[in-house]
ChimeraX commands (.cxc) that place a marker at each C-alpha (Angstrom):
marker #1 position 0.04,0.02,0.02 radius 0.5
marker #1 position 1.23,3.57,-0.67 radius 0.5
marker #1 position 2.85,5.31,2.26 radius 0.5
marker #1 position 1.23,8.00,4.34 radius 0.5
marker #1 position 0.85,11.17,2.42 radius 0.5
marker #1 position 0.39,9.54,-0.94 radius 0.5
marker #1 position -2.90,8.94,-2.63 radius 0.5
marker #1 position -4.36,5.77,-4.04 radius 0.5
marker #1 position -7.39,5.29,-6.36 radius 0.5
marker #1 position -8.92,1.83,-6.67 radius 0.5
marker #1 position -11.53,1.46,-9.36 radius 0.5
marker #1 position -13.84,-1.49,-9.87 radius 0.5
marker #1 position -16.37,-2.33,-12.63 radius 0.5
marker #1 position -18.68,-5.20,-13.38 radius 0.5
marker #1 position -22.31,-6.08,-14.22 radius 0.5
marker #1 position -25.28,-6.08,-11.78 radius 0.5
marker #1 position -24.96,-8.68,-9.08 radius 0.5
marker #1 position -21.25,-9.39,-9.56 radius 0.5
marker #1 position -20.62,-8.43,-5.98 radius 0.5
marker #1 position -18.67,-5.16,-6.70 radius 0.5
marker #1 position -20.71,-3.01,-4.31 radius 0.5
marker #1 position -20.14,-5.27,-1.32 radius 0.5
marker #1 position -16.56,-5.92,-2.19 radius 0.5
marker #1 position -15.63,-2.32,-2.74 radius 0.5
marker #1 position -17.34,-1.27,0.55 radius 0.5
marker #1 position -15.42,-4.02,2.49 radius 0.5
marker #1 position -12.05,-2.99,0.89 radius 0.5
marker #1 position -12.74,0.72,1.68 radius 0.5
marker #1 position -13.31,-0.21,5.28 radius 0.5
marker #1 position -10.29,-2.41,5.50 radius 0.5
marker #1 position -7.96,0.12,3.90 radius 0.5
marker #1 position -9.59,3.22,5.53 radius 0.5
marker #1 position -10.51,4.76,2.20 radius 0.5
marker #1 position -13.63,6.53,0.92 radius 0.5
marker #1 position -16.22,4.31,-0.74 radius 0.5
marker #1 position -17.92,5.73,-3.82 radius 0.5
marker #1 position -20.90,3.78,-5.19 radius 0.5
marker #1 position -21.37,5.35,-8.67 radius 0.5
marker #1 position -24.43,3.24,-9.42 radius 0.5
marker #1 position -26.23,4.75,-6.50 radius 0.5
marker #1 position -25.85,8.11,-8.10 radius 0.5
marker #1 position -27.61,7.04,-11.27 radius 0.5
marker #1 position -30.18,5.35,-9.17 radius 0.5
marker #1 position -30.74,8.62,-7.32 radius 0.5
marker #1 position -31.31,10.39,-10.64 radius 0.5
marker #1 position -33.76,7.65,-11.77 radius 0.5
marker #1 position -35.72,8.05,-8.52 radius 0.5
marker #1 position -35.84,11.76,-9.27 radius 0.5
marker #1 position -37.30,11.03,-12.60 radius 0.5
marker #1 position -39.95,8.76,-11.19 radius 0.5
marker #1 position -40.94,11.17,-8.49 radius 0.5
marker #1 position -41.45,13.95,-11.01 radius 0.5
marker #1 position -43.01,11.78,-13.75 radius 0.5
marker #1 position -40.17,12.57,-16.23 radius 0.5
marker #1 position -38.87,10.48,-19.14 radius 0.5
marker #1 position -35.21,9.60,-19.20 radius 0.5
marker #1 position -34.53,11.82,-22.19 radius 0.5
marker #1 position -36.59,14.74,-20.95 radius 0.5
marker #1 position -34.81,18.03,-21.11 radius 0.5
marker #1 position -36.41,18.94,-17.81 radius 0.5
marker #1 position -34.85,15.92,-16.24 radius 0.5
marker #1 position -31.44,16.91,-17.46 radius 0.5
marker #1 position -31.95,20.34,-16.00 radius 0.5
marker #1 position -32.95,18.88,-12.73 radius 0.5
marker #1 position -29.91,16.57,-12.71 radius 0.5
marker #1 position -27.70,19.60,-13.19 radius 0.5
marker #1 position -29.30,21.44,-10.25 radius 0.5
marker #1 position -29.66,18.56,-7.80 radius 0.5
marker #1 position -27.21,17.77,-5.08 radius 0.5
marker #1 position -26.13,14.15,-4.54 radius 0.5
marker #1 position -23.91,13.34,-1.59 radius 0.5
marker #1 position -22.71,10.32,0.46 radius 0.5
marker #1 position -22.50,10.04,4.27 radius 0.5
marker #1 position -21.40,7.22,6.58 radius 0.5
marker #1 position -18.58,6.48,4.17 radius 0.5
marker #1 position -20.84,5.72,1.27 radius 0.5
marker #1 position -23.45,3.69,3.08 radius 0.5
marker #1 position -26.05,6.41,2.91 radius 0.5
marker #1 position -26.89,8.39,-0.15 radius 0.5
marker #1 position -28.65,11.89,-0.04 radius 0.5
marker #1 position -30.61,13.35,-2.76 radius 0.5
marker #1 position -31.17,17.08,-2.16 radius 0.5
marker #1 position -30.42,16.36,1.54 radius 0.5
marker #1 position -33.00,13.48,1.68 radius 0.5
marker #1 position -31.87,9.99,2.60 radius 0.5
marker #1 position -32.91,7.86,-0.41 radius 0.5
marker #1 position -30.77,4.78,0.36 radius 0.5
marker #1 position -33.78,2.46,0.47 radius 0.5
marker #1 position -35.85,4.09,-2.32 radius 0.5
marker #1 position -33.14,3.74,-4.92 radius 0.5
marker #1 position -33.03,-0.08,-4.52 radius 0.5
marker #1 position -36.78,-0.67,-5.46 radius 0.5
marker #1 position -37.87,-2.72,-8.49 radius 0.5
marker #1 position -39.19,0.50,-10.08 radius 0.5
marker #1 position -35.75,2.10,-10.06 radius 0.5
marker #1 position -34.18,-1.16,-11.26 radius 0.5
marker #1 position -36.36,-1.21,-14.35 radius 0.5
marker #1 position -35.53,2.39,-15.41 radius 0.5
marker #1 position -32.02,3.01,-14.20 radius 0.5
marker #1 position -30.33,1.63,-17.31 radius 0.5
marker #1 position -32.52,3.92,-19.56 radius 0.5
marker #1 position -31.59,6.97,-17.48 radius 0.5
marker #1 position -27.90,6.09,-17.28 radius 0.5
marker #1 position -27.50,5.92,-21.03 radius 0.5
marker #1 position -28.38,9.63,-21.63 radius 0.5
marker #1 position -25.14,11.37,-22.51 radius 0.5
marker #1 position -25.95,14.65,-20.73 radius 0.5
marker #1 position -26.80,12.79,-17.54 radius 0.5
marker #1 position -23.77,10.64,-17.69 radius 0.5
marker #1 position -21.63,13.76,-18.36 radius 0.5
marker #1 position -22.91,15.46,-15.17 radius 0.5
marker #1 position -22.52,12.33,-13.03 radius 0.5
marker #1 position -19.07,11.51,-14.26 radius 0.5
marker #1 position -17.84,15.02,-13.49 radius 0.5
marker #1 position -19.35,14.87,-10.02 radius 0.5
marker #1 position -17.58,11.48,-9.39 radius 0.5
marker #1 position -14.27,12.96,-10.58 radius 0.5
marker #1 position -14.65,15.85,-8.16 radius 0.5
marker #1 position -15.20,13.40,-5.26 radius 0.5
marker #1 position -12.25,11.29,-6.36 radius 0.5
marker #1 position -9.86,14.18,-7.22 radius 0.5
marker #1 position -7.80,13.87,-4.03 radius 0.5
marker #1 position -7.58,10.03,-4.24 radius 0.5
marker #1 position -7.76,7.63,-1.28 radius 0.5
marker #1 position -10.99,6.13,-2.76 radius 0.5
marker #1 position -12.50,2.89,-3.69 radius 0.5
marker #1 position -14.93,3.49,-6.58 radius 0.5
marker #1 position -17.14,0.92,-8.25 radius 0.5
marker #1 position -19.64,1.03,-11.11 radius 0.5
marker #1 position -19.67,0.29,-14.85 radius 0.5
marker #1 position -17.33,2.81,-16.31 radius 0.5
marker #1 position -14.93,3.59,-13.48 radius 0.5
marker #1 position -11.95,1.90,-14.88 radius 0.5
marker #1 position -12.55,3.08,-18.42 radius 0.5
marker #1 position -14.02,6.62,-18.24 radius 0.5
marker #1 position -14.20,8.10,-14.78 radius 0.5
marker #1 position -10.82,7.08,-13.40 radius 0.5
marker #1 position -8.78,5.69,-16.41 radius 0.5
marker #1 position -5.55,6.39,-14.56 radius 0.5
marker #1 position -6.56,4.61,-11.29 radius 0.5
marker #1 position -3.74,2.88,-9.44 radius 0.5
marker #1 position -5.54,-0.37,-9.31 radius 0.5
marker #1 position -8.33,-1.68,-11.66 radius 0.5
marker #1 position -10.59,-4.67,-11.13 radius 0.5
marker #1 position -13.45,-6.19,-13.18 radius 0.5
marker #1 position -15.80,-8.41,-11.24 radius 0.5
marker #1 position -18.11,-10.79,-13.05 radius 0.5
marker #1 position -20.28,-13.96,-12.27 radius 0.5
marker #1 position -22.79,-16.21,-14.07 radius 0.5
marker #1 position -26.17,-14.68,-14.75 radius 0.5
marker #1 position -27.80,-17.35,-12.71 radius 0.5
marker #1 position -25.61,-16.64,-9.68 radius 0.5
marker #1 position -26.12,-12.90,-10.03 radius 0.5
marker #1 position -29.90,-13.47,-10.17 radius 0.5
marker #1 position -29.82,-15.51,-6.98 radius 0.5
marker #1 position -27.95,-12.70,-5.17 radius 0.5
marker #1 position -30.35,-10.16,-6.35 radius 0.5
marker #1 position -33.37,-12.30,-5.40 radius 0.5
marker #1 position -32.01,-12.70,-1.81 radius 0.5
marker #1 position -31.57,-8.98,-1.58 radius 0.5
marker #1 position -35.15,-8.39,-2.76 radius 0.5
marker #1 position -36.44,-10.89,-0.13 radius 0.5
marker #1 position -34.88,-8.81,2.62 radius 0.5
marker #1 position -36.86,-5.92,1.30 radius 0.5
marker #1 position -40.11,-7.98,1.32 radius 0.5
marker #1 position -40.31,-7.68,-2.40 radius 0.5
marker #1 position -42.02,-10.59,-4.30 radius 0.5
marker #1 position -40.09,-11.87,-7.22 radius 0.5
marker #1 position -39.11,-15.09,-9.01 radius 0.5
marker #1 position -35.62,-16.23,-9.98 radius 0.5
marker #1 position -36.76,-16.42,-13.70 radius 0.5
marker #1 position -38.01,-12.83,-13.50 radius 0.5
marker #1 position -34.90,-11.46,-11.90 radius 0.5
marker #1 position -32.65,-13.31,-14.29 radius 0.5
marker #1 position -34.54,-11.88,-17.27 radius 0.5
marker #1 position -34.19,-8.45,-15.73 radius 0.5
marker #1 position -30.41,-8.90,-15.33 radius 0.5
marker #1 position -30.01,-10.13,-18.92 radius 0.5
marker #1 position -31.81,-7.05,-20.12 radius 0.5
marker #1 position -29.74,-4.82,-17.90 radius 0.5
marker #1 position -26.59,-6.42,-19.21 radius 0.5
marker #1 position -27.67,-5.95,-22.82 radius 0.5
marker #1 position -28.45,-2.15,-22.24 radius 0.5
marker #1 position -25.15,-1.61,-20.25 radius 0.5
marker #1 position -22.87,-3.34,-22.78 radius 0.5
marker #1 position -24.44,-1.91,-25.98 radius 0.5
marker #1 position -25.15,1.69,-25.04 radius 0.5
marker #1 position -23.43,4.24,-27.15 radius 0.5
marker #1 position -21.84,6.22,-24.33 radius 0.5
marker #1 position -19.52,4.67,-21.73 radius 0.5
marker #1 position -20.65,1.07,-22.29 radius 0.5
marker #1 position -19.74,-1.57,-19.72 radius 0.5
marker #1 position -16.59,-3.29,-20.85 radius 0.5
marker #1 position -13.30,-4.60,-19.35 radius 0.5
marker #1 position -10.40,-2.18,-19.22 radius 0.5
marker #1 position -7.27,-3.67,-20.86 radius 0.5
marker #1 position -5.33,-3.21,-17.69 radius 0.5
marker #1 position -8.01,-4.48,-15.24 radius 0.5
marker #1 position -7.69,-7.65,-13.31 radius 0.5
marker #1 position -10.71,-9.90,-13.98 radius 0.5
marker #1 position -12.25,-11.84,-11.09 radius 0.5
marker #1 position -15.05,-14.42,-11.56 radius 0.5
marker #1 position -16.95,-14.24,-8.29 radius 0.5
marker #1 position -19.42,-17.05,-9.16 radius 0.5
marker #1 position -17.94,-19.66,-6.75 radius 0.5
marker #1 position -16.15,-17.22,-4.41 radius 0.5
marker #1 position -17.32,-15.76,-1.11 radius 0.5
marker #1 position -17.10,-12.02,-0.50 radius 0.5
marker #1 position -14.24,-12.61,1.97 radius 0.5
marker #1 position -12.26,-14.58,-0.66 radius 0.5
marker #1 position -12.63,-11.74,-3.22 radius 0.5
marker #1 position -11.72,-9.06,-0.74 radius 0.5
marker #1 position -8.65,-10.88,0.57 radius 0.5
marker #1 position -7.45,-11.50,-3.06 radius 0.5
marker #1 position -7.75,-7.80,-3.94 radius 0.5
marker #1 position -6.22,-6.50,-0.67 radius 0.5
marker #1 position -3.29,-9.03,-1.02 radius 0.5
marker #1 position -2.74,-7.83,-4.59 radius 0.5
marker #1 position -2.74,-4.16,-3.56 radius 0.5
marker #1 position -0.35,-4.69,-0.77 radius 0.5
marker #1 position 1.88,-7.00,-2.87 radius 0.5
marker #1 position 2.03,-4.70,-5.86 radius 0.5
marker #1 position 5.26,-2.98,-6.76 radius 0.5
marker #1 position 3.17,0.09,-7.58 radius 0.5
marker #1 position 2.30,0.53,-3.88 radius 0.5
marker link #1:1,2 radius 0.2
marker link #1:2,3 radius 0.2
marker link #1:3,4 radius 0.2
marker link #1:4,5 radius 0.2
marker link #1:5,6 radius 0.2
marker link #1:6,7 radius 0.2
marker link #1:7,8 radius 0.2
marker link #1:8,9 radius 0.2
marker link #1:9,10 radius 0.2
marker link #1:10,11 radius 0.2
marker link #1:11,12 radius 0.2
marker link #1:12,13 radius 0.2
marker link #1:13,14 radius 0.2
marker link #1:14,15 radius 0.2
marker link #1:15,16 radius 0.2
marker link #1:16,17 radius 0.2
marker link #1:17,18 radius 0.2
marker link #1:18,19 radius 0.2
marker link #1:19,20 radius 0.2
marker link #1:20,21 radius 0.2
marker link #1:21,22 radius 0.2
marker link #1:22,23 radius 0.2
marker link #1:23,24 radius 0.2
marker link #1:24,25 radius 0.2
marker link #1:25,26 radius 0.2
marker link #1:26,27 radius 0.2
marker link #1:27,28 radius 0.2
marker link #1:28,29 radius 0.2
marker link #1:29,30 radius 0.2
marker link #1:30,31 radius 0.2
marker link #1:31,32 radius 0.2
marker link #1:32,33 radius 0.2
marker link #1:33,34 radius 0.2
marker link #1:34,35 radius 0.2
marker link #1:35,36 radius 0.2
marker link #1:36,37 radius 0.2
marker link #1:37,38 radius 0.2
marker link #1:38,39 radius 0.2
marker link #1:39,40 radius 0.2
marker link #1:40,41 radius 0.2
marker link #1:41,42 radius 0.2
marker link #1:42,43 radius 0.2
marker link #1:43,44 radius 0.2
marker link #1:44,45 radius 0.2
marker link #1:45,46 radius 0.2
marker link #1:46,47 radius 0.2
marker link #1:47,48 radius 0.2
marker link #1:48,49 radius 0.2
marker link #1:49,50 radius 0.2
marker link #1:50,51 radius 0.2
marker link #1:51,52 radius 0.2
marker link #1:52,53 radius 0.2
marker link #1:53,54 radius 0.2
marker link #1:54,55 radius 0.2
marker link #1:55,56 radius 0.2
marker link #1:56,57 radius 0.2
marker link #1:57,58 radius 0.2
marker link #1:58,59 radius 0.2
marker link #1:59,60 radius 0.2
marker link #1:60,61 radius 0.2
marker link #1:61,62 radius 0.2
marker link #1:62,63 radius 0.2
marker link #1:63,64 radius 0.2
marker link #1:64,65 radius 0.2
marker link #1:65,66 radius 0.2
marker link #1:66,67 radius 0.2
marker link #1:67,68 radius 0.2
marker link #1:68,69 radius 0.2
marker link #1:69,70 radius 0.2
marker link #1:70,71 radius 0.2
marker link #1:71,72 radius 0.2
marker link #1:72,73 radius 0.2
marker link #1:73,74 radius 0.2
marker link #1:74,75 radius 0.2
marker link #1:75,76 radius 0.2
marker link #1:76,77 radius 0.2
marker link #1:77,78 radius 0.2
marker link #1:78,79 radius 0.2
marker link #1:79,80 radius 0.2
marker link #1:80,81 radius 0.2
marker link #1:81,82 radius 0.2
marker link #1:82,83 radius 0.2
marker link #1:83,84 radius 0.2
marker link #1:84,85 radius 0.2
marker link #1:85,86 radius 0.2
marker link #1:86,87 radius 0.2
marker link #1:87,88 radius 0.2
marker link #1:88,89 radius 0.2
marker link #1:89,90 radius 0.2
marker link #1:90,91 radius 0.2
marker link #1:91,92 radius 0.2
marker link #1:92,93 radius 0.2
marker link #1:93,94 radius 0.2
marker link #1:94,95 radius 0.2
marker link #1:95,96 radius 0.2
marker link #1:96,97 radius 0.2
marker link #1:97,98 radius 0.2
marker link #1:98,99 radius 0.2
marker link #1:99,100 radius 0.2
marker link #1:100,101 radius 0.2
marker link #1:101,102 radius 0.2
marker link #1:102,103 radius 0.2
marker link #1:103,104 radius 0.2
marker link #1:104,105 radius 0.2
marker link #1:105,106 radius 0.2
marker link #1:106,107 radius 0.2
marker link #1:107,108 radius 0.2
marker link #1:108,109 radius 0.2
marker link #1:109,110 radius 0.2
marker link #1:110,111 radius 0.2
marker link #1:111,112 radius 0.2
marker link #1:112,113 radius 0.2
marker link #1:113,114 radius 0.2
marker link #1:114,115 radius 0.2
marker link #1:115,116 radius 0.2
marker link #1:116,117 radius 0.2
marker link #1:117,118 radius 0.2
marker link #1:118,119 radius 0.2
marker link #1:119,120 radius 0.2
marker link #1:120,121 radius 0.2
marker link #1:121,122 radius 0.2
marker link #1:122,123 radius 0.2
marker link #1:123,124 radius 0.2
marker link #1:124,125 radius 0.2
marker link #1:125,126 radius 0.2
marker link #1:126,127 radius 0.2
marker link #1:127,128 radius 0.2
marker link #1:128,129 radius 0.2
marker link #1:129,130 radius 0.2
marker link #1:130,131 radius 0.2
marker link #1:131,132 radius 0.2
marker link #1:132,133 radius 0.2
marker link #1:133,134 radius 0.2
marker link #1:134,135 radius 0.2
marker link #1:135,136 radius 0.2
marker link #1:136,137 radius 0.2
marker link #1:137,138 radius 0.2
marker link #1:138,139 radius 0.2
marker link #1:139,140 radius 0.2
marker link #1:140,141 radius 0.2
marker link #1:141,142 radius 0.2
marker link #1:142,143 radius 0.2
marker link #1:143,144 radius 0.2
marker link #1:144,145 radius 0.2
marker link #1:145,146 radius 0.2
marker link #1:146,147 radius 0.2
marker link #1:147,148 radius 0.2
marker link #1:148,149 radius 0.2
marker link #1:149,150 radius 0.2
marker link #1:150,151 radius 0.2
marker link #1:151,152 radius 0.2
marker link #1:152,153 radius 0.2
marker link #1:153,154 radius 0.2
marker link #1:154,155 radius 0.2
marker link #1:155,156 radius 0.2
marker link #1:156,157 radius 0.2
marker link #1:157,158 radius 0.2
marker link #1:158,159 radius 0.2
marker link #1:159,160 radius 0.2
marker link #1:160,161 radius 0.2
marker link #1:161,162 radius 0.2
marker link #1:162,163 radius 0.2
marker link #1:163,164 radius 0.2
marker link #1:164,165 radius 0.2
marker link #1:165,166 radius 0.2
marker link #1:166,167 radius 0.2
marker link #1:167,168 radius 0.2
marker link #1:168,169 radius 0.2
marker link #1:169,170 radius 0.2
marker link #1:170,171 radius 0.2
marker link #1:171,172 radius 0.2
marker link #1:172,173 radius 0.2
marker link #1:173,174 radius 0.2
marker link #1:174,175 radius 0.2
marker link #1:175,176 radius 0.2
marker link #1:176,177 radius 0.2
marker link #1:177,178 radius 0.2
marker link #1:178,179 radius 0.2
marker link #1:179,180 radius 0.2
marker link #1:180,181 radius 0.2
marker link #1:181,182 radius 0.2
marker link #1:182,183 radius 0.2
marker link #1:183,184 radius 0.2
marker link #1:184,185 radius 0.2
marker link #1:185,186 radius 0.2
marker link #1:186,187 radius 0.2
marker link #1:187,188 radius 0.2
marker link #1:188,189 radius 0.2
marker link #1:189,190 radius 0.2
marker link #1:190,191 radius 0.2
marker link #1:191,192 radius 0.2
marker link #1:192,193 radius 0.2
marker link #1:193,194 radius 0.2
marker link #1:194,195 radius 0.2
marker link #1:195,196 radius 0.2
marker link #1:196,197 radius 0.2
marker link #1:197,198 radius 0.2
marker link #1:198,199 radius 0.2
marker link #1:199,200 radius 0.2
marker link #1:200,201 radius 0.2
marker link #1:201,202 radius 0.2
marker link #1:202,203 radius 0.2
marker link #1:203,204 radius 0.2
marker link #1:204,205 radius 0.2
marker link #1:205,206 radius 0.2
marker link #1:206,207 radius 0.2
marker link #1:207,208 radius 0.2
marker link #1:208,209 radius 0.2
marker link #1:209,210 radius 0.2
marker link #1:210,211 radius 0.2
marker link #1:211,212 radius 0.2
marker link #1:212,213 radius 0.2
marker link #1:213,214 radius 0.2
marker link #1:214,215 radius 0.2
marker link #1:215,216 radius 0.2
marker link #1:216,217 radius 0.2
marker link #1:217,218 radius 0.2
marker link #1:218,219 radius 0.2
marker link #1:219,220 radius 0.2
marker link #1:220,221 radius 0.2
marker link #1:221,222 radius 0.2
marker link #1:222,223 radius 0.2
marker link #1:223,224 radius 0.2
marker link #1:224,225 radius 0.2
view
């Protein structure tokens, strides 16, 4: 790990359900770094669109995004939209269905990316999402790409929904994930892809602890530290 006084940026990408959010949060806690959940920011904007009855490509929504304030507290565990805690609301099925359509709008992506770069300007951050290693932090000190089978990702998402008392079936969640993957990887602006210099980790048969330990060991053992 870099010595005191230096800055480190760890960027992590991957599709829905790959485990990147949980892993990134654990790593941030272990290393004493700031955790940035980029997906939560797009979810917050999607919630804003739903609340105001706006379509993803609405000029009014773009104006609202430019004017809104998105912030994290409790080291990334809580997200505030215009000072309101929306941590639970942004994880609902309604947001899940629309977030990919909102996230593909170039003007919205531009605003969110600039905001993320401002947050990460001083380093000492673990940031995860879908374009963190390729667009937001292309010069990150460490880059990882987490992936898993669609079925495994659907099982994880279904378990999460059950904790929220949301009725769903594995087949429905799997179909939703496949649709999200298609939108994320084929969108024109900042599509989900693996950075050439990212370390790819298949989390299908790995526990969160195994993935976290692998990444932390790599960071501490790297000559770049």
